[in-house]
C-alpha positions as CSV (number, residue, x, y, z in Angstrom):
1,M,7.8,-49.6,65.7
2,P,4.1,-49.7,66.8
3,P,1.7,-47.5,64.8
4,I,0.6,-45.4,67.8
5,Y,4.3,-44.5,68.6
6,Q,4.8,-43.5,65.0
7,M,1.9,-41.2,65.2
8,Q,3.2,-39.6,68.4
9,V,6.6,-39.0,66.9
10,S,5.1,-37.4,63.8
11,E,2.9,-35.1,65.9
12,A,6.0,-34.1,68.0
13,R,8.0,-33.3,64.9
14,F,5.1,-31.2,63.5
15,Q,4.9,-29.3,66.8
16,L,8.6,-28.7,66.8
17,R,8.5,-27.2,63.3
18,L,5.9,-24.5,64.1
19,P,8.1,-22.2,66.3
20,R,10.9,-22.3,63.8
21,D,8.6,-21.3,60.9
22,N,7.1,-18.4,63.0
23,N,10.6,-17.2,63.9
24,S,11.6,-17.3,60.2
25,G,8.5,-15.3,59.3
26,S,9.4,-12.7,61.9
27,K,12.9,-12.4,60.6
28,H,11.6,-12.0,57.0
29,L,9.3,-9.2,58.2
30,M,12.1,-7.3,59.9
31,S,14.5,-7.9,57.0
32,G,11.9,-6.5,54.6
33,I,11.3,-3.4,56.7
34,A,15.1,-2.8,57.1
35,W,15.7,-3.0,53.4
36,G,12.7,-0.7,52.8
37,L,14.1,1.8,55.3
38,L,17.5,1.7,53.6
39,G,15.7,2.4,50.3
40,A,13.8,5.3,51.9
41,L,17.1,6.9,53.1
42,L,18.8,6.4,49.7
43,I,15.8,7.8,47.7
44,G,15.5,10.7,50.1
45,A,19.1,11.7,49.5
46,S,18.6,11.2,45.8
47,D,15.6,13.5,45.7
48,C,17.6,16.2,47.4
49,V,20.4,15.9,44.8
50,A,17.7,15.9,42.1
51,R,16.4,19.3,43.4
52,V,19.7,20.8,42.2
53,T,20.4,18.7,39.0
54,A,16.9,18.9,37.6
55,Q,17.1,22.7,37.5
56,R,20.4,22.7,35.5
57,V,20.4,19.4,33.4
58,A,17.9,18.3,30.8
59,S,15.7,15.4,31.8
60,S,16.8,13.3,28.8
61,I,20.5,13.6,29.8
62,L,19.7,12.8,33.4
63,F,17.8,9.7,32.4
64,L,20.6,8.6,30.1
65,I,23.3,9.0,32.7
66,I,21.4,7.5,35.6
67,M,20.1,4.5,33.7
68,G,23.4,4.0,31.8
69,L,25.6,4.1,34.9
70,S,23.4,1.7,36.9
71,L,23.1,-0.7,34.0
72,L,26.9,-0.7,33.6
73,A,27.4,-1.5,37.3
74,L,24.8,-4.3,37.2
75,S,26.2,-5.7,34.0
76,G,29.6,-6.0,35.7
77,W,28.0,-7.9,38.5
78,L,26.3,-10.3,36.1
79,I,29.5,-10.8,34.2
80,A,31.4,-11.6,37.4
81,T,28.7,-14.1,38.5
82,N,27.8,-15.4,35.1
83,D,24.2,-15.2,36.3
84,W,22.1,-13.6,33.5
85,P,18.3,-13.3,33.7
86,A,16.5,-16.4,32.4
87,W,13.7,-15.9,29.9
88,D,10.3,-15.5,31.5
89,T,7.6,-14.0,29.3
90,W,5.7,-12.2,32.1
91,G,8.9,-11.2,34.0
92,W,10.5,-9.6,30.9
93,T,7.2,-7.9,29.9
94,A,6.7,-6.5,33.4
95,S,10.3,-5.3,33.5
96,A,10.0,-3.6,30.1
97,I,6.8,-1.7,31.1
98,S,8.3,-0.9,34.5
99,G,11.4,0.4,32.8
100,F,9.5,2.8,30.6
101,L,7.3,3.9,33.5
102,N,10.5,4.6,35.4
103,L,11.2,7.5,32.9
104,V,7.7,8.8,33.2
105,A,7.8,8.8,37.0
106,L,11.2,10.5,37.1
107,Y,10.1,13.2,34.7
108,F,7.2,14.3,36.9
109,L,9.2,13.8,40.1
110,Y,12.0,16.0,38.8
111,K,9.6,18.6,37.7
112,A,8.1,18.7,41.2
113,L,11.5,18.8,42.9
114,A,12.9,21.4,40.6
115,R,9.9,23.7,41.3
116,G,9.9,23.0,45.1
117,P,9.4,23.0,47.9
118,V,10.8,19.6,48.4
119,A,8.8,19.2,51.6
120,L,5.7,19.2,49.4
121,A,7.0,17.4,46.3
122,S,8.3,14.4,48.1
123,P,5.2,13.7,50.3
124,A,3.0,14.1,47.2
125,A,5.1,11.5,45.4
126,S,5.1,9.2,48.5
127,T,1.3,8.6,47.9
128,F,2.4,6.0,45.4
129,T,2.4,3.5,48.3
130,V,-1.3,4.1,48.9
131,L,-2.0,3.9,45.2
132,L,-0.1,0.6,45.1
133,V,-2.4,-0.7,47.8
134,L,-5.4,0.5,45.8
135,L,-4.0,-1.2,42.7
136,N,-3.8,-4.5,44.6
137,I,-7.4,-4.0,45.8
138,L,-8.5,-3.5,42.2
139,T,-6.7,-6.7,41.1
140,G,-8.6,-8.7,43.7
141,Q,-6.5,-8.6,46.8
142,P,-8.2,-8.6,50.2
143,W,-8.9,-5.1,51.6
144,S,-10.4,-3.4,54.6
145,W,-12.2,-0.1,55.4
146,L,-9.2,0.9,57.5
147,Q,-7.1,1.0,54.3
148,I,-9.8,3.2,52.6
149,V,-9.7,5.5,55.6
150,A,-5.9,5.6,55.5
151,M,-6.0,6.6,51.8
152,I,-8.4,9.4,52.5
153,V,-6.2,10.6,55.3
154,V,-3.1,10.6,53.0
155,F,-4.7,12.6,50.3
156,I,-6.1,15.1,52.8
157,G,-2.6,15.5,54.1
158,V,-1.2,16.2,50.6
159,A,-4.0,18.7,50.0
160,M,-3.1,20.5,53.3
161,L,0.6,20.4,52.3
162,A,-0.3,22.2,49.1
163,R,-1.7,25.2,51.0
164,P,0.6,28.1,51.7
165,A,2.4,27.9,55.1
166,D,4.2,30.5,57.2
167,V,7.6,29.5,55.8
168,D,6.4,30.1,52.2
169,A,6.2,33.9,52.9
170,Q,10.0,34.0,52.7
171,V,9.9,32.6,49.1
172,K,8.0,35.0,46.8
173,H,6.9,32.5,44.1
174,Y,5.5,29.9,46.6
175,D,2.0,31.1,46.3
176,A,-1.2,28.9,46.2
177,T,-1.1,28.3,42.5
178,W,2.6,27.4,42.5
179,L,2.1,24.9,45.4
180,R,-0.9,23.3,43.7
181,T,1.1,22.8,40.5
182,T,4.0,21.2,42.5
183,A,1.5,18.9,44.3
184,C,0.0,17.9,40.9
185,Y,3.4,17.0,39.5
186,G,4.1,15.0,42.6
187,L,0.8,13.1,42.4
188,L,1.4,12.3,38.7
189,A,4.8,10.9,39.6
190,A,3.0,8.8,42.3
191,V,0.7,7.2,39.8
192,A,3.6,6.3,37.5
193,V,5.7,5.0,40.5
194,A,2.8,2.9,41.8
195,L,2.4,1.1,38.4
196,R,6.2,0.8,38.1
197,M,6.7,-0.7,41.5
198,F,3.8,-3.1,41.1
199,L,5.3,-4.4,37.9
200,A,8.8,-4.4,39.4
201,Q,7.6,-6.6,42.2
202,E,5.9,-8.9,39.8
203,A,9.1,-9.2,37.8
204,G,11.1,-9.7,41.0
205,S,8.8,-12.6,41.9
206,S,9.5,-14.3,38.6
207,L,13.1,-13.4,38.0
208,G,14.6,-12.4,41.3
209,A,15.3,-8.9,42.7
210,M,18.7,-8.3,40.9
211,H,17.5,-9.6,37.6
212,A,14.4,-7.6,37.7
213,L,16.4,-4.5,38.6
214,Y,18.8,-5.2,35.7
215,L,16.0,-5.5,33.1
216,N,14.3,-2.5,34.5
217,R,17.4,-0.4,33.9
218,L,18.0,-2.0,30.5
219,F,14.6,-1.0,29.1
220,A,14.7,2.4,30.9
221,L,18.1,3.0,29.2
222,L,16.6,2.1,25.8
223,G,13.8,4.6,26.4
224,A,16.3,7.3,27.4
225,I,18.3,6.7,24.2
226,V,15.2,7.1,22.1
227,L,14.3,10.3,24.0
228,V,17.8,11.8,23.5
229,L,17.7,11.0,19.8
230,F,14.3,12.6,19.5
231,V,15.7,15.8,21.1
232,V,18.7,15.8,18.7
233,F,16.6,15.2,15.6
234,R,14.5,18.2,16.6
235,N,17.6,20.3,16.1
236,K,17.9,21.0,19.8
237,S,21.3,21.2,21.5
238,V,22.1,18.6,24.2
239,T,24.5,19.9,26.9
240,W,26.4,17.4,28.9
241,P,27.0,18.2,32.6
242,R,30.5,18.9,33.7
243,G,32.5,19.4,36.9
244,R,30.6,19.5,40.1
245,M,27.2,19.1,38.3
246,L,28.4,15.8,36.7
247,R,29.5,14.5,40.1
248,L,26.1,15.3,41.5
249,V,24.4,13.5,38.6
250,L,26.6,10.4,39.2
251,L,25.9,10.5,42.9
252,Q,22.2,10.7,42.1
253,A,22.4,7.7,39.8
254,V,24.1,5.6,42.6
255,L,21.5,6.6,45.2
256,E,18.5,6.1,43.0
257,T,19.7,2.7,41.8
258,G,20.6,1.6,45.4
259,A,17.1,2.7,46.6
260,L,15.3,0.6,44.0
261,G,17.6,-2.4,44.6
262,S,17.0,-2.2,48.3
263,F,13.2,-2.1,47.8
264,L,13.3,-5.1,45.4
265,I,15.6,-7.2,47.8
266,G,13.2,-6.4,50.7
267,S,10.2,-7.3,48.5
268,S,11.5,-10.8,47.8
269,G,9.4,-13.8,49.1
270,E,6.8,-12.6,51.6
271,G,8.4,-9.2,52.2
272,R,6.4,-7.0,49.8
273,I,4.3,-5.3,52.5
274,A,7.2,-5.1,54.9
275,A,9.4,-3.4,52.3
276,A,6.6,-1.0,51.4
277,I,6.2,-0.1,55.1
278,G,9.9,0.8,55.4
279,F,10.0,2.6,52.1
280,S,7.0,4.7,52.9
281,A,9.2,6.8,55.2
282,F,11.0,8.3,52.3
283,A,8.9,11.5,52.4
284,A,10.1,12.3,55.9
285,A,13.7,11.3,54.9
286,T,13.6,13.7,51.9
287,A,12.3,16.6,54.1
288,V,15.0,16.1,56.6
289,F,17.8,15.9,54.0
290,A,16.4,19.0,52.3
291,W,16.5,20.8,55.7
292,I,20.1,19.7,56.4
293,W,21.6,19.9,52.9
294,L,19.5,22.5,51.0
295,G,18.6,24.6,54.0
296,E,14.9,24.4,53.1
297,K,12.8,25.3,56.0
298,I,9.9,22.9,56.7
299,G,7.9,24.9,59.3
300,W,5.7,23.4,62.0
301,Q,2.6,23.3,59.9
302,R,4.1,21.4,57.0
303,G,6.0,19.2,59.5
304,I,2.7,18.1,61.0
305,W,1.1,17.2,57.7
306,I,4.2,15.3,56.6
307,I,3.8,13.2,59.7
308,V,0.1,12.7,58.8
309,V,1.0,11.6,55.3
310,V,3.7,9.2,56.3
311,G,1.5,7.8,59.1
312,G,-1.4,7.3,56.8
313,V,0.8,5.5,54.2
314,M,2.2,3.2,56.9
315,L,-1.2,2.4,58.2
316,A,-2.5,1.5,54.7
317,V,0.3,-0.9,53.9
318,A,0.6,-2.3,57.5
319,R,-3.1,-3.3,57.5
């Protein structure tokens, strides 16, 4: 075959490959967003269940049941597939730290949800996505002024959500001090979640989504066991939930595990930003579930600022 003809064939093959790669990238983007949105719906429902359980069940017991049940289910899957996580120093280290941060994040989140209103606690916690972008900026990732503006918008939105609204007049203890404390707990949860998600994504890149989720739950369960033993050794009674409350805790465990699993699956490969975009809608999802299931009124003022927060988060990660 003449050299010129060979070159033309090679160029043709190169040109034919480009559309297929672009189409693959587009599908990966949509898949990441879809998995992120599924995670947002699941965590939104979980937060509403936590509004009830966190008021009646000790945090240490909640952690133990949620982490234990999810680890049991994941262990069954690994046994069936005989596909255990391979040793990777960074992946296991990131999973261990992420697992312990999981407990810290849930502690502050449950405190915020138990206090209420959910329409403030969840948007405050949703700022973790913006903090995750900031964390990537600090670690040397490219950034833009649009992202900085989006971060400012998000935190202004949370500050406005923490102000008393018309619907708060119907709940006597929802004064300005109460709302600021709820927002503070939500923001502390956001800081812990941002670090936890960043490390979970790092572990997922090294080990795979399901293996990273398994190790996250394993180390979180170890932390929960230590916490329960600490409470027992301090001569404090530990009450196990029963009946309807136990069923709610089990439901919460399934929803919370499914949400993190969906986020990690969507974050695989090049889907980190896409999954974050979809997952950032969880503040709105939580508010809607709280309105439907808990009967918590949102009000037009808080509804507008929830939209501002979610929009700012999506703008930050989309850019």
